[in-house]
TINUKE-647728 format. One record per residue (C-alpha): residue number from 1; residue in one letter; x, y, z. Coordinates in steps of 0.05 Angstrom, whole numbers, plus 32768, in hexadecimal, padded with zeros to 4 digits. Each point is the difference from the previous one (the first is absolute). Layout:
// residues N
num  residu  east  north  up
NUM  A  X  Y  Z
...
***
This chain:
// residues 481
num  residu  east  north  up
1  M  8532  8AB1  86F0
2  D  7FE8  801C  7FBE
3  A  7FBF  7FF2  7FDB
4  T  7FFE  7FC0  7FD8
5  S  801F  7FFE  7FBB
6  P  7FEE  7FD2  7FC5
7  T  804B  7FF9  7FF2
8  A  8012  7FEA  8046
9  R  801C  7FBA  8009
10  P  7FC7  7FD6  801D
11  C  7FFF  7FDF  8044
12  W  7FED  7FB7  8005
13  I  7FC0  7FEF  8024
14  A  7FF3  7FB6  8008
15  G  8028  7FF1  7FC2
16  R  7FE2  8036  7FD4
17  A  801F  8041  7FE9
18  E  7FD8  803C  8017
19  Q  8007  804B  8001
20  G  7FFD  801C  8046
21  A  7FE0  803B  8022
22  G  803F  802A  7FFC
23  T  8048  7FFD  7FE8
24  L  8046  8000  801C
25  T  803B  801D  7FDA
26  V  8041  7FD8  8002
27  R  803E  802B  7FF8
28  H  8048  7FEE  7FF1
29  P  802A  8008  803F
30  F  803C  801A  7FD8
31  D  7FE1  803C  7FDE
32  G  7FB8  8003  8018
33  S  7FE4  7FF4  7FBA
34  E  7FBC  7FDE  7FF9
35  V  8006  7FB6  7FF2
36  A  7FB7  7FEA  8001
37  T  7FBB  800D  801B
38  V  7FE0  7FC8  8028
39  S  7FB7  7FF4  8011
40  V  7FF1  8001  804B
41  P  7FC4  7FD4  8012
42  S  7FC3  801A  8024
43  A  7FE8  7FE4  8043
44  E  7FCC  7FD8  7FDA
45  Q  8035  7FE1  7FD3
46  V  802B  7FEE  803C
47  E  7FC4  7FDF  8021
48  R  7FF2  7FD7  7FC1
49  A  8049  7FE9  7FFE
50  V  7FFF  7FE9  8048
51  A  7FBB  7FE0  7FFA
52  A  8016  7FDA  7FC1
53  A  803F  7FE6  8023
54  W  7FD6  7FE8  803B
55  D  7FCC  7FDF  7FD2
56  V  8032  7FDA  7FD6
57  A  802D  7FEA  803A
58  R  7FE2  7FBB  800B
59  S  7FFE  7FEC  7FB7
60  F  8045  801C  7FF1
61  R  8021  7FD9  8038
62  T  7FE5  7FBF  7FE3
63  S  8014  8012  7FB8
64  P  8030  7FCF  7FDE
65  A  804A  800C  8008
66  H  800A  7FFF  7FB5
67  L  7FD3  803D  7FF8
68  R  8027  8029  8032
69  A  8043  7FE8  7FE8
70  A  7FEF  8010  7FB8
71  A  7FEB  8047  8013
72  L  8042  800B  8025
73  D  8027  7FE5  7FC4
74  H  7FDA  802F  7FD3
75  V  8013  803C  802A
76  S  8049  7FEA  8003
77  Q  8004  7FF6  7FB5
78  S  7FDC  8041  7FF1
79  L  802F  8028  802B
80  A  803C  7FE0  7FDE
81  A  7FE4  8011  7FBC
82  R  7FF5  8049  8013
83  A  803E  8007  802C
84  E  801D  803E  7FDF
85  E  7FBD  8025  8002
86  V  7FF3  7FED  8048
87  A  8046  8015  8016
88  E  7FF7  8044  7FE0
89  Q  7FBE  8008  8025
90  I  8020  7FEE  8043
91  T  8036  8034  7FF5
92  A  7FCD  8034  7FEC
93  E  7FD3  7FF7  803D
94  N  8035  7FEF  8034
95  G  8040  8022  7FE8
96  K  802E  7FC5  8009
97  P  8037  7FFA  7FCB
98  L  7FEC  7FD7  7FC3
99  K  8033  7FCA  8011
100  W  7FDE  7FF3  8043
101  A  7FBB  8004  7FE1
102  T  8015  7FCB  7FCE
103  A  8018  7FD4  8039
104  E  7FBE  800A  8024
105  V  7FD9  7FE8  7FC3
106  R  802C  7FC2  7FFC
107  R  7FF3  7FF2  8049
108  A  7FB5  8007  7FF7
109  V  8002  7FCF  7FC5
110  S  8021  7FCE  802F
111  T  7FD0  8010  803A
112  F  7FC3  7FED  7FD7
113  R  8024  7FC3  7FE3
114  F  8013  7FE8  8045
115  A  7FB8  800A  8017
116  A  7FE7  7FD6  7FC6
117  E  802F  7FC8  8014
118  E  7FEB  8004  8049
119  A  7FB6  8000  7FED
120  R  800A  7FBD  7FDD
121  R  8020  7FDF  803D
122  F  7FDB  8021  803B
123  S  7FE1  7FBE  8015
124  G  8003  7FF7  804C
125  F  8013  7FBE  801F
126  V  7FE5  7FC1  8021
127  Q  8011  7FEB  8046
128  R  7FF5  7FBA  801C
129  L  7FE2  8003  8046
130  D  8009  7FB8  8015
131  T  8041  8011  8023
132  D  7FD1  8001  803C
133  P  7FD8  7FC0  8010
134  A  7FC0  8027  8007
135  A  8005  8018  7FB8
136  E  8009  7FBF  7FDA
137  G  7FE0  8004  7FBB
138  R  8001  804C  7FFE
139  L  8022  802C  7FCE
140  A  8002  804D  7FFF
141  V  7FFE  8027  7FBF
142  V  801C  8046  800C
143  R  7FF4  8037  7FCD
144  R  800A  804B  8002
145  V  7FC6  802B  7FE8
146  P  7FFB  804C  7FF7
147  R  7FEC  8028  803D
148  G  7FD6  802A  7FD2
149  P  8008  803D  7FD1
150  V  8040  8027  8007
151  L  800C  804A  8003
152  G  8045  800D  7FE2
153  I  801E  8044  800E
154  S  8040  800E  7FDA
155  P  8036  8036  8004
156  F  801E  802E  7FCB
157  N  8048  7FE6  7FFF
158  F  7FF4  7FC0  7FD9
159  P  7FBD  8010  7FDD
160  L  7FFF  7FC0  7FD8
161  N  8023  7FC9  8026
162  L  7FE5  8010  8045
163  V  7FBA  8000  7FE3
164  A  8012  7FBD  7FE0
165  H  8012  7FE6  8045
166  K  7FB9  8010  8017
167  V  7FDA  7FE9  7FC2
168  A  8027  7FC1  7FEC
169  P  7FFA  7FD8  8041
170  A  7FB7  8014  8008
171  I  7FEF  7FE5  7FBB
172  A  802B  7FC3  800C
173  V  7FD7  7FEB  803D
174  G  7FBC  8017  7FE4
175  A  7FF6  803D  802B
176  P  7FDE  803D  7FE1
177  I  802B  803F  8006
178  V  7FF1  804A  8002
179  V  803F  8028  7FF1
180  K  800A  8047  801C
181  P  803F  801A  7FDD
182  A  8028  803B  8018
183  P  7FE0  8041  7FE6
184  R  8042  8017  7FE2
185  T  800B  7FC0  7FD8
186  P  7FBE  7FE0  7FEB
187  L  8011  7FF1  7FB8
188  S  8023  7FBD  8009
189  A  7FC7  7FE4  802A
190  L  7FCE  8017  7FCB
191  L  802A  7FDD  7FCB
192  L  7FFC  7FC0  8029
193  G  7FB5  8009  8002
194  E  7FFF  8003  7FB5
195  L  802A  7FC1  7FF9
196  I  7FD6  7FD9  8033
197  A  7FC1  8015  7FDC
198  G  801A  7FD9  7FC4
199  T  7FFD  7FBE  8028
200  D  7FC7  7FD1  8011
201  L  7FFE  8013  804A
202  P  7FBB  8011  801B
203  S  7FEE  804A  7FFD
204  G  7FFF  800B  804B
205  A  8045  7FE2  800A
206  F  8024  8043  7FF9
207  S  7FF6  804B  8003
208  V  8032  8039  7FFD
209  L  7FE9  803E  8026
210  P  802E  803D  7FFA
211  V  7FDE  8024  8039
212  G  8022  8031  802F
213  N  8020  7FEB  8041
214  E  7FC8  8020  8027
215  E  7FCE  7FCE  7FE3
216  T  802A  7FC4  8014
217  Q  7FEA  7FFC  8049
218  A  7FB9  7FED  7FEC
219  L  801C  7FC7  7FD6
220  V  802D  7FEA  8039
221  R  7FC4  7FFC  802F
222  D  7FD1  7FDE  7FCF
223  P  7FF1  7FB9  801B
224  R  7FF9  7FE6  7FB9
225  L  804B  8008  7FF7
226  P  801A  7FD3  8038
227  V  8049  8002  7FE8
228  V  8029  8040  7FFA
229  S  8045  7FFD  7FDF
230  F  8024  8042  8007
231  T  8046  8017  7FE9
232  G  8016  8045  8015
233  S  8013  802C  803A
234  G  7FFF  7FE7  8048
235  P  7FD0  8034  801E
236  V  7FCC  7FF2  7FCA
237  G  800A  7FB5  8005
238  W  7FF7  7FFC  804B
239  S  7FC3  802E  7FFC
240  I  7FE1  7FCD  7FD0
241  A  800E  7FC8  8031
242  D  7FE1  8029  8038
243  A  7FC2  800E  7FD5
244  A  7FF5  7FB7  7FEE
245  P  8011  7FD7  803F
246  R  7FD7  7FC4  7FEA
247  K  801B  7FFC  7FBA
248  Q  803C  7FDC  7FE3
249  V  802F  803A  7FF4
250  V  8042  7FF7  7FDC
251  L  8030  803B  8006
252  E  8040  800A  7FD8
253  L  801B  8040  801E
254  G  8040  8027  8003
255  G  8048  7FF4  8013
256  N  8044  8021  8006
257  A  8028  7FC7  7FE2
258  A  8048  7FF6  8016
259  A  803A  7FE5  7FD8
260  V  803C  7FE5  8027
261  V  8045  7FFD  7FDF
262  C  802B  7FCE  8027
263  A  804B  8000  8002
264  D  8003  7FBB  7FDF
265  W  7FDB  8016  7FC1
266  P  8032  7FFB  7FC7
267  D  7FDF  802C  7FCA
268  L  7FF5  8045  801D
269  D  7FF4  801E  7FBC
270  F  7FC5  7FD2  7FF5
271  A  7FE3  8011  8045
272  A  8009  804B  7FF2
273  S  7FDF  7FFD  7FBC
274  R  7FC5  7FD7  8019
275  I  7FF5  802D  803D
276  A  8005  803F  7FD4
277  A  7FCF  7FE4  7FCD
278  F  7FCD  7FE5  8031
279  G  8003  803B  8030
280  N  7FEA  802C  7FC6
281  Y  7FD6  7FD5  7FD1
282  Q  7FB8  8019  7FFC
283  A  801E  8040  801E
284  G  8005  7FD9  8041
285  Q  7FB4  7FF7  8000
286  S  8001  7FB6  8012
287  C  7FF4  7FE3  8044
288  I  803F  7FD5  7FF8
289  A  802C  8035  7FE0
290  V  8043  8002  8025
291  Q  7FFD  8038  8034
292  R  8031  7FEE  8037
293  V  8046  7FE8  7FEE
294  L  802A  7FDF  8037
295  V  8049  7FF5  7FED
296  E  8034  7FDC  802A
297  R  8039  802F  8011
298  A  8035  7FD1  7FE2
299  V  7FE5  800E  7FBA
300  A  7FE1  8044  8008
301  D  803A  8028  7FE2
302  S  7FFE  7FD5  7FC2
303  F  7FB5  7FFB  7FFA
304  L  7FEA  8049  8009
305  P  8024  801C  7FC2
306  L  7FE2  7FC8  7FD6
307  L  7FBA  8010  801A
308  L  8007  804A  7FF4
309  S  801A  7FF4  7FBA
310  A  7FC6  7FD1  7FF0
311  V  7FCC  8030  801C
312  S  801E  803C  7FDC
313  A  7FFE  7FDB  7FBE
314  L  7FB4  7FF7  8004
315  R  7FDD  802C  7FCD
316  T  7FC1  8027  8011
317  G  7FD0  8020  7FCF
318  D  7FC5  7FF0  7FD3
319  P  7FEC  7FB9  8012
320  H  7FED  7FF1  7FB7
321  D  804A  8006  7FEF
322  P  801C  7FB9  8001
323  A  8042  801A  801C
324  V  7FDF  801D  803E
325  D  8009  7FD9  8041
326  V  7FDB  802B  8032
327  G  7FBF  8022  7FEE
328  P  7FD4  8030  8027
329  M  7FDA  7FF2  803F
330  V  7FB5  7FF8  7FFA
331  D  7FF2  8049  800E
332  E  8020  803F  801A
333  P  7FE7  7FFA  8048
334  A  8021  7FBB  8004
335  A  8042  801D  7FE5
336  A  7FFB  803C  8030
337  R  7FF7  7FD0  803B
338  V  803F  7FDA  7FEE
339  E  8026  8042  7FF9
340  E  7FE7  8014  8045
341  W  8017  7FBF  801F
342  I  8045  8008  7FE1
343  T  8005  8047  801B
344  E  7FEA  7FE8  8045
345  A  8037  7FCC  8001
346  L  8035  8032  7FEA
347  D  7FE9  8031  8035
348  R  8008  7FC9  8034
349  G  8049  7FF2  7FEC
350  A  7FFC  7FD0  7FC5
351  R  8032  8008  7FC8
352  L  7FEC  8006  7FB7
353  L  802D  7FD6  7FD3
354  T  7FDB  800B  7FBF
355  G  7FBD  8019  7FE6
356  G  7FCE  8022  802D
357  K  7FE0  8031  7FCF
358  R  7FB9  8001  7FE5
359  D  7FE5  801B  7FBE
360  G  7FB4  7FFD  8000
361  T  7FED  7FB7  8007
362  T  8048  7FE6  7FF6
363  V  802E  7FF4  803B
364  E  8049  7FF3  7FF3
365  P  8019  7FBC  8016
366  T  801B  8010  8045
367  V  8032  7FDF  802F
368  L  8005  8015  8049
369  T  802D  7FE8  8038
370  D  8005  800E  804B
371  V  7FB4  8001  8001
372  P  7FE2  8004  8047
373  P  7FD6  7FC1  800B
374  D  7FC2  8027  8015
375  T  7FFC  802A  7FC1
376  R  7FCA  7FEE  7FCE
377  V  802F  7FEC  7FC7
378  W  801A  7FC9  802E
379  A  7FC5  7FED  802B
380  E  7FC5  8009  7FD1
381  E  7FF2  7FE9  7FB9
382  V  801E  8037  7FD4
383  F  7FE0  7FE5  7FC0
384  G  8030  8029  7FD7
385  P  8046  7FFC  7FE1
386  V  8028  8005  8040
387  L  8035  7FD2  801D
388  A  8016  8007  8049
389  V  8043  7FDF  800C
390  S  801A  7FEA  8044
391  I  8043  7FE0  800F
392  V  7FFD  7FC7  8033
393  D  8037  7FDA  8024
394  S  7FE4  7FB9  7FFA
395  V  7FC9  7FD3  7FE5
396  D  7FE2  8002  8046
397  E  7FF8  804B  7FFC
398  A  7FE4  7FFC  7FB9
399  L  7FCB  7FCD  8011
400  A  7FEB  8028  803E
401  A  7FFA  803E  7FD5
402  V  7FD5  7FDC  7FCC
403  N  7FD0  7FEA  8038
404  D  7FFF  8045  8020
405  S  7FC5  8015  7FD6
406  Q  7FB5  8000  8005
407  Y  8000  7FDF  7FBB
408  G  8010  7FB9  7FEB
409  L  7FF4  7FF5  7FB7
410  Q  8041  7FE9  7FDF
411  A  804C  8006  800B
412  G  803C  7FF0  7FD6
413  I  8044  7FE7  8017
414  F  803E  7FFE  7FD4
415  T  8025  7FC6  801F
416  R  801F  7FBE  7FEA
417  D  8001  7FE4  8047
418  V  7FC9  7FCB  8005
419  H  8001  8006  804C
420  T  7FF2  804B  7FFC
421  A  7FC8  7FF2  7FCF
422  F  7FDD  7FCD  802B
423  R  800C  8029  803F
424  A  7FDF  803C  7FDE
425  R  7FC5  7FD5  7FEB
426  V  7FF4  7FEE  8049
427  E  800E  8044  801F
428  L  7FE2  8033  7FD0
429  D  7FB7  8012  8008
430  V  7FF1  8007  7FB6
431  G  7FD1  7FDC  7FD1
432  G  8035  7FF5  7FCC
433  L  804C  7FFB  8002
434  I  802A  8005  7FC0
435  I  8047  7FE4  8005
436  G  8033  801C  7FCF
437  D  7FD3  8037  7FE5
438  V  7FD5  803C  8012
439  P  7FBF  7FFA  8028
440  S  7FDB  8019  7FC2
441  Y  8001  7FBB  7FDF
442  R  7FBC  7FE0  7FF9
443  A  7FE9  7FC4  7FD8
444  D  7FB5  8006  7FF3
445  Q  7FF2  7FB7  8011
446  M  8022  8001  8044
447  P  7FDE  8013  8042
448  Y  8008  804B  8009
449  G  7FED  802A  803D
450  G  801A  801A  8041
451  T  8000  8000  804B
452  K  7FF4  8038  8033
453  A  7FE6  8040  7FDF
454  S  800C  7FE3  7FBB
455  G  7FBE  7FDC  7FFF
456  T  7FDC  7FBD  8006
457  G  7FF4  7FC8  7FCE
458  R  8028  7FF0  7FC2
459  E  8000  800E  7FB6
460  G  801D  7FD0  7FCD
461  L  7FCD  7FD6  7FDB
462  L  7FF7  7FC2  802B
463  S  8009  8028  8041
464  A  7FCC  8033  7FEB
465  M  7FD0  7FC8  7FEA
466  T  8007  7FE3  8046
467  D  7FF0  8044  8020
468  L  7FC2  8008  7FD4
469  T  7FE4  7FBC  8013
470  E  7FEF  7FD5  803D
471  E  8003  7FB6  800C
472  R  7FC1  7FD6  7FFC
473  V  8001  7FB7  8016
474  M  7FD4  7FC6  7FE9
475  V  8006  7FBE  8026
476  L  7FEF  7FBF  7FDD
477  T  7FE9  7FC8  802E
478  G  8004  7FB4  7FF6
479  V  8033  8001  7FC8
480  S  8038  7FCE  7FF5
481  L  8044  8020  8007
***
């Protein structure tokens, strides 16, 4: 961390822009060029942010819905108005191709809009209690209220929309939020701080603290932040849960998503193009990027050439080029790790069908087959542009292979057989099942999260609002029903 700079982008402390005690340099993953300098808050500034969130929590949770909804609408509309600028910033700090950065901005616009809509109708319910003779004349009013201030810890791979999925539901329910963005990609979170500062929300309702990961544990343990919402790697996520056993901890962790191509699927070209695109979008740095591909033997000879053609057609290079499909990974150590995992699989007998080379932070889109199931590119989350293909003899074998994983985030099945679809819904241990498409599909308003090592709790606006709140009951006595 360098000394503070008057030109550094400010952090946001209890709704106010402030210069920090030091700075962090954000570099472009593609060429290492300097993108921006960011203020890193001091311990005193972090303390003020947390104290302000705690102090405002009671009044913010009783604030009128129109205030919170209007703030969320403002952020949504502001992002839409500045979409081109914001997309360029995402590409600069994250390295994802501009086409995917543009899609991320569109999603964030919708995320805040959905949150505004949910804020207006988050009303609770009434329950008559006179279904039992002893409770005649009694009526229960059930409302959900915030558990308290939220610590939102976001990853680098979606630096805008995954911050939005922390901030938007917290504002919608009236919970103050302290955001700790990924150190590699703090710019989008700081931009959201700027937009929220232009609303009428109380000053303590939000802070954005681009501190290092080593400072995070103190925030996780702080009793004034009773809710922790984390998106990122499994080891870090579970260590957070272990460090805060009495807190409400929401974890959206990793996966090694499988796509199943069934023999009844009529459009193999569509399946191949979707799997190629969504195994490599974001350079594979998505927890629901396609990683494992299970193809029924009856269509394998037809499907594999189509998949290889689609993958080979993907263009790598400077992510600011609109024609580029696959940009760099977030840094060179991440790219070197993926290269190492590919080499390990090849050394163990896997066959390379295309790709496999690395140039700095860029890894070629890669397709492997005959991959031993205990190699890391099959059993772990590769988080890179690698597809591992396995040919199976039946749907039974395919479903068993999908479940043979420590992860359970999402899966995709290309089938037109409604019986296969409903059977998979029952049998697969995943949080989300996509029929007729890749597992990478996500609508921002739907419940999103996983089972097993893929985490606990759910994102998606209403689902996240539920996780951030708890039920409170008021019973009215002696009323006519």
